[in-house]
C-alpha positions as CSV (number, residue, x, y, z in Angstrom):
1,M,119.0,78.0,182.0
2,P,116.1,77.7,184.1
3,T,113.7,74.8,182.8
4,P,111.6,72.2,184.0
5,S,113.5,69.4,184.7
6,D,111.3,67.4,181.9
7,Q,111.7,69.8,179.4
8,P,114.7,69.1,176.8
9,S,118.0,71.1,176.5
10,V,120.3,72.1,173.8
11,I,123.1,74.2,173.8
12,V,123.9,75.9,170.8
13,V,127.2,76.9,169.9
14,G,127.3,80.0,167.3
15,G,124.7,83.1,166.2
16,G,125.2,83.1,162.4
17,I,122.6,81.8,160.3
18,G,122.9,78.2,160.5
19,G,122.7,78.6,164.6
20,L,119.9,80.4,164.7
21,A,118.2,78.5,162.4
22,A,119.0,75.4,164.4
23,A,118.0,77.3,167.7
24,L,114.6,78.5,166.4
25,A,113.8,75.1,164.8
26,L,114.6,73.2,168.1
27,A,112.8,75.7,169.8
28,R,109.8,74.6,168.0
29,Q,110.0,71.4,169.0
30,G,109.6,72.5,172.8
31,V,113.5,72.4,173.2
32,A,114.7,74.7,175.5
33,V,117.9,76.6,173.7
34,E,120.5,78.3,175.0
35,L,122.3,79.9,172.4
36,L,126.4,81.1,173.0
37,E,128.3,83.7,170.5
38,Q,131.5,84.7,170.7
39,A,130.8,88.5,169.0
40,A,129.3,91.1,171.8
41,T,126.4,91.3,169.9
42,I,124.4,89.4,167.8
43,G,125.0,90.4,164.5
44,E,126.0,89.2,160.7
45,I,128.5,91.0,158.3
46,G,129.5,91.0,154.6
47,A,127.7,91.4,151.5
48,G,124.9,89.2,149.3
49,I,124.0,85.5,149.4
50,Q,122.0,83.5,147.0
51,L,118.6,81.4,148.1
52,G,117.6,78.9,146.3
53,A,113.9,77.4,146.1
54,N,115.2,74.8,148.7
55,A,116.3,77.7,151.0
56,Y,113.0,79.4,151.1
57,A,111.2,75.7,151.7
58,A,113.7,75.7,154.8
59,L,112.5,79.5,155.9
60,D,109.1,78.5,155.5
61,A,109.5,75.5,157.7
62,L,111.2,77.6,160.3
63,G,108.3,80.4,159.9
64,V,110.1,83.0,158.8
65,G,109.8,82.6,154.7
66,E,107.6,85.7,154.4
67,A,110.4,87.7,156.6
68,A,112.7,86.8,154.2
69,R,111.2,87.5,151.2
70,N,109.7,91.0,152.1
71,R,113.9,91.8,151.7
72,S,114.7,89.8,149.1
73,V,115.0,90.4,145.3
74,F,113.5,88.1,143.4
75,T,116.0,87.4,140.2
76,D,114.5,86.5,136.5
77,R,117.4,84.2,135.4
78,L,120.4,82.9,136.3
79,L,123.2,83.9,133.9
80,L,126.5,82.3,132.6
81,M,128.6,84.7,130.3
82,D,132.0,83.9,129.0
83,A,134.4,86.6,130.6
84,V,136.6,86.7,127.5
85,D,134.3,87.3,124.5
86,A,130.9,88.4,126.6
87,T,128.8,85.7,124.8
88,E,126.1,84.0,126.8
89,V,127.2,80.4,127.8
90,A,123.9,79.6,129.4
91,R,120.5,81.2,130.7
92,V,118.1,79.4,133.7
93,E,115.0,81.2,133.9
94,V,114.0,81.2,137.6
95,G,110.6,83.0,136.6
96,D,107.0,81.3,136.8
97,A,108.3,78.0,135.5
98,F,110.6,77.6,138.0
99,R,108.3,78.7,141.0
100,A,106.1,76.3,139.4
101,R,108.6,73.4,139.3
102,F,110.2,73.7,142.7
103,G,107.4,75.2,144.8
104,N,109.5,78.4,145.3
105,P,111.7,81.2,144.1
106,Y,115.1,82.0,143.1
107,G,116.2,84.7,145.2
108,V,119.2,87.1,146.4
109,I,119.2,88.9,149.7
110,H,122.1,90.8,151.6
111,R,123.4,88.9,154.9
112,A,122.2,90.4,157.3
113,D,119.1,90.6,156.3
114,I,118.5,87.3,156.1
115,H,120.2,86.9,159.4
116,L,117.9,89.6,161.0
117,S,114.9,87.6,159.5
118,I,115.8,84.9,161.3
119,L,117.0,87.1,164.2
120,E,113.5,88.4,165.0
121,A,112.0,85.2,165.1
122,V,114.6,84.1,167.9
123,E,114.5,86.8,169.7
124,K,110.5,86.5,170.3
125,H,110.9,82.9,170.8
126,P,110.6,81.6,174.5
127,R,112.6,79.2,174.8
128,I,116.0,80.5,173.7
129,Q,118.5,82.5,175.4
130,F,121.4,84.0,174.3
131,R,124.6,84.8,175.6
132,T,127.4,86.9,173.7
133,S,131.2,87.5,173.9
134,T,131.3,83.9,175.1
135,V,134.3,81.7,173.3
136,V,133.9,78.2,173.4
137,K,137.0,75.8,173.8
138,G,135.1,72.5,174.3
139,Y,132.8,70.5,175.6
140,V,132.8,68.0,178.2
141,R,129.9,65.0,177.6
142,D,129.0,63.7,180.9
143,G,126.2,60.5,180.7
144,R,123.4,61.5,179.0
145,H,124.4,65.3,179.6
146,V,127.2,67.7,178.2
147,E,128.9,70.6,179.6
148,V,130.2,73.3,177.4
149,I,133.5,75.2,178.6
150,D,134.1,79.0,177.7
151,T,137.9,80.8,177.4
152,Q,136.8,81.8,181.0
153,G,136.4,78.7,182.5
154,N,132.2,79.2,182.5
155,R,130.5,75.7,181.9
156,Y,126.9,75.2,180.8
157,R,125.2,72.2,180.6
158,A,122.5,70.8,178.4
159,D,120.8,67.3,177.1
160,A,123.0,68.0,173.8
161,L,124.9,69.9,172.0
162,I,125.3,71.7,168.4
163,G,128.2,73.3,167.0
164,A,127.1,75.6,164.9
165,D,130.4,77.7,165.1
166,G,131.8,78.1,161.4
167,V,134.7,76.6,159.6
168,K,137.0,77.0,162.3
169,S,134.8,75.0,164.6
170,A,136.1,74.4,167.7
171,I,133.1,71.7,168.7
172,R,134.4,70.2,164.9
173,Q,137.7,70.3,166.0
174,Q,137.3,68.2,169.1
175,L,134.9,66.2,167.9
176,I,136.7,65.1,164.1
177,G,139.9,66.9,164.2
178,D,140.2,66.9,160.9
179,P,142.4,69.4,158.6
180,V,140.9,72.2,156.3
181,R,141.6,72.0,152.5
182,V,143.2,75.6,151.5
183,T,141.7,76.1,147.7
184,G,144.1,78.6,146.7
185,H,141.2,80.2,145.6
186,V,141.0,84.1,146.5
187,V,137.1,85.6,146.4
188,Y,136.6,89.3,147.2
189,R,133.2,90.8,148.0
190,A,132.2,94.2,147.6
191,V,129.0,95.9,147.4
192,V,128.2,99.1,145.1
193,D,125.5,101.5,145.2
194,V,123.4,101.5,142.0
195,E,124.6,105.2,141.0
196,N,127.8,103.8,140.8
197,M,126.8,100.3,138.8
198,P,127.0,100.2,134.9
199,E,123.6,100.9,133.4
200,E,124.3,97.6,131.2
201,L,125.0,95.5,133.8
202,Q,122.1,96.6,136.1
203,I,120.6,93.0,135.5
204,N,117.9,91.6,137.7
205,A,119.7,87.9,137.7
206,P,123.3,86.6,139.4
207,V,125.4,86.9,136.2
208,V,128.7,84.9,136.6
209,W,131.4,85.9,134.0
210,A,133.4,83.0,133.5
211,G,137.2,83.5,132.2
212,P,140.8,81.8,132.9
213,H,141.4,80.9,136.3
214,C,139.0,83.6,137.3
215,H,135.2,85.1,137.6
216,L,133.1,87.2,138.7
217,V,129.5,87.8,140.0
218,H,127.3,90.5,140.3
219,Y,123.6,90.7,141.3
220,P,121.0,93.4,142.7
221,L,120.6,93.9,146.4
222,R,117.9,95.9,148.5
223,G,115.3,96.4,146.1
224,G,118.2,97.3,143.4
225,Q,119.6,100.1,145.4
226,Q,123.1,98.4,145.9
227,Y,124.4,95.8,143.9
228,N,126.5,92.6,144.9
229,L,130.1,92.1,143.3
230,V,132.0,89.1,143.9
231,V,135.2,88.3,142.4
232,T,137.6,85.1,142.5
233,F,140.9,83.6,141.1
234,H,143.6,81.3,141.6
235,S,146.1,82.9,143.6
236,R,149.8,83.1,142.5
237,E,151.0,82.9,146.3
238,K,151.0,80.3,148.7
239,E,147.4,81.4,150.5
240,E,146.9,80.7,154.0
241,W,143.0,80.6,155.2
242,G,141.7,83.6,156.4
243,V,140.5,87.2,155.7
244,R,142.4,90.3,155.2
245,E,142.0,94.2,153.3
246,G,142.8,93.6,149.9
247,S,143.9,96.1,146.8
248,K,142.3,96.7,143.6
249,E,146.0,96.7,142.4
250,E,145.7,93.0,142.5
251,V,142.6,92.2,141.3
252,L,143.6,93.8,138.2
253,S,146.5,91.6,137.8
254,Y,144.3,88.3,137.6
255,F,141.7,89.9,135.1
256,Q,144.2,90.8,132.4
257,G,142.0,89.7,128.8
258,V,138.9,90.0,130.2
259,H,136.0,91.4,128.0
260,P,135.7,95.7,129.0
261,R,131.8,94.9,129.6
262,P,132.7,92.7,132.8
263,H,136.5,94.2,133.4
264,Q,134.6,97.7,134.1
265,M,133.1,96.6,137.2
266,L,136.6,95.9,138.8
267,H,137.0,99.5,139.4
268,R,133.6,100.6,140.7
269,P,134.1,99.1,144.8
270,T,135.8,101.6,146.8
271,S,136.7,98.9,149.6
272,W,137.5,95.4,149.3
273,K,138.0,92.5,151.7
274,R,139.9,89.3,150.8
275,W,139.3,86.0,151.7
276,A,141.5,83.1,151.1
277,T,139.0,80.1,150.6
278,A,139.1,76.7,152.1
279,D,136.8,73.7,152.3
280,R,137.2,70.5,153.9
281,E,136.8,66.6,152.8
282,P,133.4,65.2,153.5
283,V,133.4,63.0,156.2
284,D,130.9,59.5,157.3
285,H,130.3,60.4,160.9
286,W,129.8,64.1,162.1
287,S,128.3,63.4,165.6
288,E,128.8,61.7,168.9
289,G,126.2,60.7,170.7
290,N,124.6,63.8,172.1
291,V,127.0,66.1,170.1
292,T,126.9,66.9,166.5
293,V,127.6,70.2,164.3
294,L,125.9,71.9,161.5
295,G,126.3,74.1,158.4
296,D,130.1,75.4,157.9
297,A,131.0,73.5,160.8
298,A,129.7,70.2,159.5
299,H,130.2,70.7,155.5
300,P,132.0,74.0,154.9
301,M,132.2,74.5,151.0
302,T,133.2,77.0,148.8
303,Q,130.9,79.4,146.7
304,Y,130.4,78.1,143.0
305,M,127.0,76.9,144.1
306,A,125.4,79.4,146.2
307,Q,124.4,76.8,148.3
308,G,126.4,77.9,152.0
309,A,123.8,79.2,153.6
310,C,120.9,77.1,151.9
311,M,122.3,73.9,153.1
312,A,122.5,75.3,157.1
313,L,119.1,76.2,156.7
314,E,118.0,72.7,155.5
315,D,120.7,71.1,158.1
316,A,118.5,73.7,160.9
317,V,115.3,72.2,159.5
318,T,116.1,68.3,159.2
319,L,117.6,68.7,162.9
320,G,114.8,69.6,164.2
321,E,112.3,67.3,162.1
322,A,115.0,64.4,163.4
323,V,114.2,65.4,167.1
324,R,110.6,65.3,166.6
325,V,110.5,62.0,165.0
326,A,113.2,60.6,167.6
327,Q,110.6,62.1,170.4
328,G,113.6,64.1,171.9
329,D,115.9,61.1,172.2
330,F,119.2,63.6,171.0
331,V,121.0,60.3,170.1
332,E,118.6,58.9,167.8
333,A,118.1,62.5,166.7
334,F,121.5,63.3,165.7
335,R,122.0,59.8,164.1
336,R,118.9,60.2,161.7
337,Y,120.2,64.0,161.0
338,E,123.3,62.8,160.2
339,A,122.3,60.2,157.8
340,A,120.4,62.9,156.1
341,R,122.3,65.2,155.4
342,I,126.3,63.6,155.0
343,P,125.3,62.4,151.4
344,R,123.6,65.4,150.4
345,T,125.9,67.9,151.7
346,A,128.7,65.5,150.2
347,R,127.2,65.7,146.7
348,V,127.1,69.9,147.0
349,V,130.7,70.2,148.1
350,W,132.0,68.0,145.3
351,S,129.5,69.3,143.0
352,T,130.7,72.9,143.9
353,R,134.3,72.1,143.7
354,E,133.4,70.7,139.7
355,M,131.5,74.1,139.3
356,G,134.7,76.1,139.9
357,R,136.5,74.2,137.8
358,I,133.7,74.4,134.9
359,Y,133.6,78.5,136.2
360,H,137.2,79.0,135.5
361,A,138.2,77.1,132.1
362,A,140.9,78.0,130.0
363,G,141.9,77.4,126.6
364,V,140.8,73.9,124.6
365,E,138.7,73.3,128.3
366,R,136.6,76.8,127.7
367,L,135.4,76.0,124.2
368,V,133.9,72.8,125.8
369,R,132.7,74.3,128.4
370,N,131.1,77.0,125.9
371,Q,129.2,74.4,124.6
372,L,128.0,72.0,127.3
373,W,124.5,73.5,127.6
374,A,123.7,74.4,123.6
375,G,120.6,74.0,123.1
376,R,119.4,72.9,126.1
377,T,115.4,73.3,127.1
378,Q,114.7,75.0,130.2
379,D,112.7,71.7,131.2
380,K,115.7,70.0,131.0
381,F,117.9,72.3,133.0
382,Y,115.2,72.0,135.4
383,D,115.3,68.3,135.6
384,A,119.1,68.7,136.2
385,L,118.6,70.7,139.7
386,Q,115.6,68.8,141.2
387,W,118.1,66.9,143.4
388,L,119.1,70.1,144.5
389,Y,116.1,72.6,144.4
390,G,113.4,69.7,145.2
391,W,114.5,69.6,148.7
392,K,111.2,70.1,151.2
393,V,110.9,69.9,154.8
394,E,108.3,66.7,153.8
395,N,111.4,64.8,152.3
396,C,113.8,65.5,154.6
397,L,114.5,62.9,156.6
398,G,113.5,60.3,153.5
399,V,115.7,59.1,150.5
400,P,116.9,61.9,148.1
401,Q,115.2,62.2,145.0
402,A,116.8,61.0,142.1
403,G,118.4,63.7,139.5
């Protein structure tokens, strides 16, 4: 990439949400970025994701908060329901009081729309260059530089490297080489048009229906014209990590004994994608000199706290701040970045696993779960969530808040 010799340069591998956000964060700090994406076009697939107040704080820091807000649906509350008897287990209001507490809303958005909101800014930035159809297989550190090698033998040279290439990261594999942890939990995702959504379930909230060894989530997208539907269950099979086509028959076989109100949703999708999920054990280092990783490449997690994309956005902003504070010294910046991010993301990974257990409680454990939040005030809920949603760019490199 032709840049002045005194301009710092970075290669970012991966053009997903985390990679685009990292490219934008660094370009805004005066860094020349070359972004390598294996797909033929920069884009995003999938269905909906949830954005907590921390995600909007990160998007604002990247200068794309307004664009993301314009494509979001802002929800009224978060609901946890018992899928067996359809009783309410917990409710967190995310309206005015939530915004006053955390400074930002709680929203939901189609994955393609949040990706586009960042991509628009990336495409306009003069310091960012794309290369698509580029499959990276590894890197070589060469003094103060790093060379990235693709499967065609091409080499790309820069002052630093950031792997934002997802759970199956080639950069992570070379950097750490640790195995993934296949959870045995299977996730089906679908999008349902509003005309096909039962009227009684057209609720402006992420609604979790928690059942024995399974759960179902739905929430509105794109101005309420569509609804995102996610179902999860503990598989009877020995799962191998990956994605394939699924079947309605398989889903129905895991949701027997579920109340008719949530169960009717299982008949609405016309097509299903099936994910066998995995995460990784947190590590105490994910950087080596001028090489680091970000997002799912750094801390893949399951979906139970809806924080995967949120953590990637936080990573990107924190990385940009670390480069600023370290005045372009990438080794020092990456040290600061991982020191701030590793404890926080590890807490989210472990909290997410525990939330999965709570959602899928059965027998006596289900009865205990249903009493956990009885009588809790909204302020108490907010206190418990302060550590997560209280993240701000101003404190991203500092000591985490208590909570």
